[in-house]
N, C-alpha and C positions, 0 to 999 in steps of 0.2 A: 378772385372775382371782383373785389373792390377796386383793384388796380386796373383791371380791364375796363370797368365802368368809368373810371376817372379818365383813362386814355380816350374812350369814346366821347365823353363829354367835352374835353378840351379840343379834341379833333373837330367835333361838330361846331363848336363855337368859333374856332379859328377859320374853318372853311366857310362858315356863314358870313363872317366879317369880310373875307376875301371876295366872295361872290357879290356882296352888296356894295363894295367899294368900286366905283367907276374910275377913280383917279389913278389907281395903281400905287398910291401911297402906303396903304396897309401892307401890301405884298412886300414892298421894299423895306418897310420897317421891321416886319417879322423876319425877313431874311437877315437883316443886320443883327437882330437879336440872336438868331441861331448861330451866325458866324462869330459873334462876340463871345457867346458861351463856349463854343468849341475852342476858341483861342485862349479863354480864361477859365480853366477848371477851378471850381470853388476850393479855396484853401480854408475857409471857415463858413459856418452857416450864415454869416452876414455879408459875404461877398456877393456883389451884383453890379449891374450897370446903372448909370444915371441917364437921364433923359437925353443929354447931348451926345452920348456914345452911340445912340441908335437913331438920332435925328427925329425924336418923337416928342410931341407936345406933352407936357406933364398931365394935362387934362385927358388926353387920349390914353396915356399909360394907366392912369387911374381908372378909366372906364374898362380897360382890359383886366385890371385887378378885380373889378366888380364882376366881370364875366368869368373870373377864375382862370383866365389864360396866363396872367402874371400873378406873382406874389411879391410882397414887399419883404425884403430881407433886412433892411435897416432904414430907420427914419429918424431924422433930427431936424432942428430948426433950419439947418443950412442945406441939407440934401436928403434925397430919398433914393435908395438902391432897390433894384428889381431883379428878378429872375423868372424865366418861364417855368410854369408849374409842371409841364410835361413837354420837354423839348422834342421827344420822339413824335408826339401827337401833332405838334405844330409842323414838324418836318413832313409828316405824312400829308397834312392838309395842304401844304405848299406844293408837294409833288402832285397831289390829286388836282389841285387848281390849275397847275401848269398843263397837265395832260388834258383836262377838260377844255382849256383855252385852245389847245391844238386841235381837238376834235371840232370845236365850234368853227375854226377856220376851214377845216376839211369839209364840213357839211354845208358850207355856203353853196357849193356846186351840187345841184341835184342831178343824179345820173340821167344822162340823156335818153336811155332806154327804159326808164322807170315806167311801168305799166304796159310796156309793149306787148307783153304776153297776155294781157287781159283784152279780150275782144269786146268791143262796144263800150257802153258807159262813158262816153267821151265827156259828157257834162260833169260827171262825178270826178273823173280824173282831173279835169281843169280846176275844180273847186279845191281838191286836195293839193294840187301843185301850188295854188295860190296860198293855201294855208302854210305850206312849207316855205314859201318866199316871204311870208309876213315877218316884219321886224320883231314883233312880239308874239308869244305863243298864241296859236289859234287852233282849236280842237275840232275834230269831226267824228261823228258816229255813223257807221254804215249798218243799216238794219233792213230786215225783210226775210225772204224765203231762205231756208237752209241750203237750197240748191243753186243759189245765185253766186255772184263773184266776190262776195264780201271777204271770204277767207283768202282768196287769191290776191286781192288788193292788199290785205294785211301782210301776206307773204312778201309782196314786193316792198312794202314799207320796212320790213325787217332788214332789207339790204342797205338801208341808210346807215352810215357810220354814226355811232353813238346811240343806236336804237336798242331797246330791250323788249323782248316778247314775253307776255304773261297770258296764261290761260286762266280765265276767270273761274272755271269750275274746279280748278286744282289749287286755287289761292287759299292758303291757310289763314287762320285768324290773325289779323294784324300783319299778314305776310307782305302786304304792299309797303308798309313802312320799312321793313328790312330791305326790300328791293331798292327803294328810293335812297335810303341812307348808304347802302353799300355800293350800288351801281351808278347812281346819279345820272340817269339816262337823259340824253338830249331829246329822244323820241320814245315815248312809252306806247307800245303796240299791244293793246289789250283785247284779246278775243273772248267772246262770251261774257260781255259785261252784265248781261241780264242774269247770269248765274252767280254773280258776286252778291251774297246776301248778308255778309258781315258788316254791321253798322260802322265799326271802327275803320275798316278798309275804305268804305264809301266816304266816310268823313275825311279821311286822308286824301282821297282822290279829289274831293271837292275843294279842299284847301289848296292842293297843288294847282288845280286849274284856275281857281279864283285869284289867289294871291302869290302863287309860286313859293309858298312857305310851308314847311312840314315841321311839326314839333311833336314830341312824344315824351311823356313822363313815365318812367319805368323803374321799379325798385328805388323809388325816391330820388332818382336821377333824371335830370331833364336834358334832352338833346334836341337841337333844332338845326335846320338848314334851309337855305333859299336856293331854289332851282329854276332854271329856265327850260321848261319841258313842254313839248308839244304832245298831246294825247290823241291817239287814233284808236277808236274802239269799234267793236262789232257786236250785234245782238240780233237774235231771231225775232224778239218781241221787246218793245220798249215800254209796255204798260207798267211793268213792275219797277222801272228805274225812277228814283225820286225826281220830282219836277225840278228842284233846285240844281240837281246835277245835269239833267237833260238841257237846261237852259244855257249851260256853258258850252254845249256842242253845236256845231253846224250839222243838222240832220240830213242824211242822204239815204233815201229809200231805194232798195233794190228789188226788182221783180225777177220771176223765173226766166231762164233762157228760152227762146223759141227752139224748136227742134234743129233748125238750120244753124242757129247761133251755138247750140250745144255741140254739134258736130265740129264746127270750126274751132271753138274754144278747146275742146279735148284734143283734136288733131294737133293744134299748135302746142299745147302743153306737153303732150306725150313726146312730141318731136324735140322740143327745146329743153325740157326738164328731165325727161326719162331716156332720151337718146334713141328712140324708136324710129325706124324708117317711116317715111310719109304713108306708104301704102298700109303698113301695119297699124299705125296710129289711127288712120281713117277707118280701118276695119273694126278696131276695138270701139271707137266712138259710135259707129252705127250699130254695132252689136249690143253694146250696153244700152243704148237708147231703145232698141227694139225688144231686147230680152228682159231687162229690168223695168222697162217703162218708167224710167226715172231720168231726171236731168241733174243728178248730183255728180259733179266732176270727180269727187272722191272715189266713186265706184270704178271709174275708168282707171284712175291712178293705181288702185289696189290690183286690178287685173294686170296692168303693165308690170308691176313690181313682183308679181307671182310667176311671171314667165321664166321658164328655163331656157327656151330657145325663141328666137325671133321668127316664129313661123305662124301661119294662119291656124294650123292644126292645134298647136299648143295654146294659142289664144282662145280658140273655140272650146277646148277642153276645160280651161280655167273658168271661163264664163259659164259653162254648163254646170260645173261643180258648185260655183257660188250661187247660181240660180236655185239649186236644190236645197240650199241652206236657208232660203228665205221663206 
């Protein structure tokens, strides 16, 4: 257990240093340390590299000692020798940093068909696209009626490389910290933000959005990381969300679909996402609207997924059964 905590601490410190360094010097130096140690297995507890072997300034190496990434194996008036406290943790941090850098390059190009499946809400689409193109993280919250397009918008954002989806109502205590430390998302897609009531999670989200910094002390061990993460959230009601958190979001309010909009949205969604022919998708859209007197797209999706056959009779049978359950 103690060894695992030590690995996590060194890993977090090393990755944080890599993320904060814009020059690339830290990555190069840590890689040289790893390579030097692979080529020089310790023959005694005092074996280690000196500053010139890894092209590192002594002040920088000493700061890494303070952060417990390095340890001093031998010190005299003439020289100081160092070794990594946990080489495996530093190698993992370098691997994660490289993969994150690759993802950042990939996500520069926003999919050209992003939000094509969402009918209407053109002004909100434009705001979110501008958030995505921002050089620095810019966050948005979509709120309003449960039967609007909020969740569909979030589903589209889940398509972005480097995104991670979180359902607020199922988020465990301090679960957000684990997600951020383990997954390090480029985009955090958070549904039902209004159902996140744990103060620790909300504090972590605020720190992420405000400073891009996450830190946690657990079992007397401290770990921290810096992230460049865009947050896109949804909520049915924003009254219970702390003001200081809301102030970090661009607010986008959604209204109910009109009947015509609902039919168009459902027809498109069932055709594109569920593989239904146009005539059947249109039939289900109109039937759900008339039978359930609702404009919740989820009702139509449930009907489509319960079909055994792509026939009008099967669709009517399913809709009739579901109606009797309400």
